[in-house]
Backbone bond lengths (Angstrom), bond angles and torsions (degrees), N, CA, C in turn:
res aa  C-N    CA-C-N  psi(-1)  N-CA   C-N-CA  omega(-1)  CA-C   N-CA-C  phi
1 M - - - 1.444 - - 1.606 103.34 -
2 T 1.243 117.07 135.45 1.524 117.51 178.57 1.594 108.15 -93.78
3 S 1.270 114.90 162.72 1.519 124.38 -174.53 1.168 106.92 -134.12
4 V 1.357 120.96 154.66 1.506 130.53 168.18 1.660 108.89 -56.50
5 F 1.391 117.94 -23.19 1.371 120.18 -171.19 1.574 108.26 -99.22
6 D 1.327 115.55 -3.81 1.518 113.86 174.18 1.476 112.44 -61.01
7 G 1.359 114.58 133.62 1.465 116.06 -175.85 1.518 115.26 94.91
8 M 1.291 119.90 -8.44 1.443 118.19 -172.92 1.577 110.08 -79.46
9 T 1.289 120.92 -27.16 1.469 122.67 171.21 1.432 110.03 -55.69
10 G 1.353 119.58 -51.69 1.464 119.95 177.50 1.609 116.41 -57.39
11 I 1.213 114.47 -37.79 1.494 124.90 175.25 1.559 109.99 -65.49
12 L 1.301 116.68 -42.95 1.450 119.55 -177.90 1.629 105.73 -68.06
13 A 1.338 114.57 -49.68 1.442 120.59 -178.09 1.502 112.80 -53.57
14 D 1.381 112.60 -45.01 1.398 123.58 175.01 1.476 118.53 -51.19
15 V 1.331 109.63 -49.11 1.577 125.23 -174.43 1.597 107.53 -78.21
16 F 1.307 119.96 -49.07 1.355 121.19 -171.21 1.455 120.40 -106.68
17 G 1.453 107.97 -5.08 1.432 115.47 -174.49 1.497 113.32 -98.47
18 A 1.349 110.70 -170.01 1.475 127.92 177.88 1.559 113.78 -153.91
19 P 1.302 114.45 158.87 1.493 112.53 179.22 1.570 113.81 -67.56
20 V 1.339 118.14 119.24 1.432 123.14 -179.91 1.517 105.70 -115.42
21 T 1.378 115.41 131.02 1.473 114.05 -179.73 1.542 114.04 -96.00
22 W 1.356 114.10 121.80 1.521 118.98 -167.23 1.564 96.25 -98.28
23 H 1.423 109.57 131.21 1.526 117.72 177.84 1.688 101.41 -113.55
24 P 1.378 115.20 98.82 1.579 111.92 178.94 1.510 103.62 -76.72
25 A 1.359 112.06 158.40 1.391 119.16 -176.37 1.592 110.59 -65.56
26 N 1.412 110.09 -27.29 1.458 114.83 -175.43 1.576 103.06 -127.19
27 G 1.302 121.46 93.71 1.367 123.55 176.86 1.516 116.19 138.55
28 P 1.341 115.63 174.66 1.443 120.06 -179.00 1.379 116.21 -75.68
29 A 1.327 120.30 148.56 1.498 123.01 -179.46 1.495 107.44 -65.66
30 V 1.386 116.82 151.76 1.447 123.85 -179.56 1.519 109.42 -135.80
31 E 1.231 116.97 132.51 1.536 116.19 174.50 1.453 109.00 -95.54
32 I 1.352 112.76 128.62 1.475 126.83 -176.36 1.521 114.03 -122.97
33 Q 1.247 118.87 126.41 1.515 123.30 169.26 1.521 104.98 -67.64
34 S 1.338 116.23 114.27 1.300 125.45 -171.83 1.537 111.93 -156.61
35 I 1.457 118.45 -175.45 1.448 120.10 -168.77 1.529 105.90 -122.06
36 F 1.289 120.52 118.51 1.438 131.35 175.20 1.621 105.94 -103.54
37 R 1.303 115.82 130.18 1.443 115.47 175.60 1.563 108.95 -136.52
38 E 1.287 117.02 145.39 1.518 120.89 177.88 1.461 108.33 -106.12
39 S 1.318 119.67 -19.71 1.555 123.97 -174.59 1.618 106.30 -84.54
40 P 1.248 112.81 143.48 1.561 123.42 -178.17 1.661 105.49 -48.40
41 I 1.348 113.37 147.09 1.416 121.08 171.56 1.516 114.22 -133.66
42 E 1.283 120.30 163.75 1.401 122.11 176.05 1.538 105.79 -121.73
43 V 1.443 112.92 136.64 1.481 120.36 177.49 1.502 106.50 -131.82
44 D 1.383 113.92 164.23 1.416 118.27 171.31 1.464 111.58 -80.19
45 G 1.211 119.65 128.55 1.478 128.62 179.31 1.575 108.98 -76.12
46 A 1.317 117.73 161.43 1.542 118.38 175.89 1.415 113.93 -56.24
47 D 1.338 120.34 -24.71 1.540 116.51 -175.37 1.589 106.39 -101.85
48 G 1.387 116.38 16.68 1.506 120.67 172.32 1.510 111.24 89.64
49 Q 1.375 121.38 -7.21 1.403 124.00 178.81 1.506 110.58 -80.82
50 I 1.252 113.41 150.06 1.488 124.33 177.68 1.633 108.56 -72.29
51 V 1.263 116.56 121.38 1.572 121.55 173.44 1.439 106.90 -107.28
52 R 1.362 109.35 135.58 1.565 112.36 176.26 1.568 100.70 -102.66
53 I 1.242 112.90 131.35 1.487 121.93 175.25 1.455 110.07 -107.27
54 E 1.377 119.26 115.08 1.421 131.66 178.34 1.503 117.47 -83.04
55 A 1.263 115.87 -20.42 1.324 124.88 -174.87 1.559 111.86 -84.29
56 P 1.431 122.00 157.61 1.398 120.03 173.49 1.517 110.04 -58.89
57 T 1.334 116.85 146.07 1.508 123.38 -177.56 1.500 110.72 -127.24
58 W 1.396 112.88 152.95 1.367 119.37 176.65 1.609 103.60 -128.70
59 R 1.310 114.45 127.33 1.576 122.06 -179.53 1.492 100.57 -108.56
60 V 1.343 109.39 116.10 1.389 121.19 175.38 1.663 119.01 -123.83
61 A 1.210 115.40 140.95 1.520 112.19 -179.48 1.519 108.06 -68.28
62 R 1.395 115.27 133.32 1.413 122.57 -178.12 1.584 110.64 -55.18
63 D 1.307 119.01 -39.94 1.470 126.12 -171.45 1.580 103.13 -74.46
64 L 1.299 121.07 -11.53 1.491 117.57 -177.75 1.605 110.39 -103.00
65 A 1.273 112.52 -19.98 1.473 110.15 -179.45 1.598 107.85 -145.20
66 Q 1.287 115.94 58.72 1.343 128.78 -175.38 1.580 116.32 -49.52
67 A 1.295 112.93 -36.33 1.461 122.70 179.96 1.481 118.76 -98.01
68 V 1.311 117.11 15.39 1.474 119.75 -174.20 1.525 104.02 -66.65
69 A 1.385 111.17 135.36 1.469 116.65 -175.36 1.524 110.05 -146.37
70 R 1.489 112.76 167.00 1.355 119.04 177.57 1.513 111.26 -54.47
71 G 1.417 120.98 137.85 1.423 121.16 -176.79 1.481 114.18 98.47
72 D 1.309 120.21 -31.91 1.423 120.11 170.62 1.439 114.74 -55.19
73 Q 1.304 119.81 157.65 1.472 121.06 178.79 1.557 106.66 -124.82
74 V 1.368 112.72 159.15 1.454 125.50 -176.20 1.481 102.54 -137.32
75 T 1.371 113.38 140.22 1.563 122.71 171.73 1.529 103.21 -111.43
76 V 1.342 115.32 127.28 1.418 117.52 179.83 1.545 106.45 -96.01
77 P 1.340 120.47 171.25 1.443 127.40 -170.48 1.577 114.49 -56.50
78 D 1.252 119.67 -26.37 1.477 121.20 176.72 1.524 111.99 -85.82
79 G 1.277 123.08 1.33 1.449 129.89 175.67 1.472 116.18 90.34
80 R 1.382 121.54 5.54 1.430 123.40 177.07 1.472 108.54 -76.69
81 K 1.366 122.91 150.84 1.367 126.67 179.97 1.595 106.92 -116.21
82 F 1.272 108.83 136.68 1.475 118.57 173.33 1.497 116.00 -124.76
83 R 1.307 119.42 155.94 1.364 129.93 -176.84 1.554 107.38 -108.12
84 V 1.458 117.76 129.73 1.392 122.19 -178.39 1.560 102.83 -78.25
85 M 1.434 114.52 126.28 1.447 118.71 -177.65 1.584 109.48 -106.13
86 V 1.384 115.70 -37.27 1.517 120.24 -178.46 1.548 107.24 -146.48
87 V 1.351 113.76 140.48 1.351 122.66 -177.28 1.550 103.02 -113.48
88 H 1.507 112.54 124.46 1.497 112.86 178.47 1.590 104.15 -109.65
89 N 1.321 116.50 132.63 1.487 121.21 168.12 1.551 109.03 -85.41
90 T 1.384 116.80 119.94 1.496 115.76 -178.24 1.572 113.87 -65.44
91 G 1.419 117.52 -10.97 1.508 111.75 -179.06 1.399 112.82 94.18
92 S 1.356 121.27 -23.86 1.351 123.78 -177.19 1.529 112.11 -60.32
93 P 1.302 118.98 137.15 1.538 120.96 173.68 1.638 114.91 -75.10
94 A 1.268 111.44 -9.53 1.560 111.23 -176.83 1.442 113.52 -65.36
95 R 1.362 117.27 141.84 1.488 119.26 179.75 1.490 115.50 -61.88
96 D 1.357 116.29 -24.20 1.381 115.63 174.47 1.527 116.24 -111.96
97 A 1.309 113.38 28.24 1.447 118.65 173.51 1.569 113.31 -49.92
98 F 1.391 120.52 155.57 1.448 116.25 170.89 1.407 116.58 -79.66
99 F 1.328 113.94 153.00 1.435 125.65 157.26 1.524 106.13 -92.82
100 I 1.297 119.93 144.07 1.552 118.31 169.33 1.490 106.42 -116.59
101 C 1.280 114.10 124.51 1.500 119.80 -176.15 1.461 107.60 -111.49
102 E 1.338 116.65 129.09 1.496 124.01 174.54 1.520 105.20 -85.86
103 L 1.394 114.05 130.52 1.460 119.53 -172.73 1.540 112.56 -114.60
104 Q 1.230 117.31 156.04 1.545 125.76 163.96 1.481 108.18 -127.97
105 I 1.372 107.94 147.30 1.456 115.63 177.07 1.483 112.07 -61.16
106 A 1.283 119.98 129.86 1.380 122.67 -177.16 1.536 112.82 -80.40
107 A 1.294 117.01 151.51 1.577 117.99 178.91 1.513 107.02 -59.98
108 G 1.393 115.25 133.89 1.396 118.35 179.44 1.654 110.38 79.78
109 G 1.300 116.07 -2.65 1.469 120.98 179.83 1.507 120.32 -77.06
């Protein structure tokens, strides 16, 4: 079923994002227009409670990075590398909903 909100993730990433290179543990690197943030954010937890994330985060459309997982790495526009520590599903049913990934600076990053 389509919704008026289908496609919004791509629009948000285009407006507020930048090219981030995703390095899956198994597979070639992929450059994705997505949103990297270092300031704290708040998200809805699985139990409905607000969760504050103090770590850097990467918001990426689920349809662009379906297999993003703990241990993958991302390279942000300034060249720093981060390791994916936790992947949060936002719970949105939209095909292009965001994953929110908590990141940690990678060794040598």
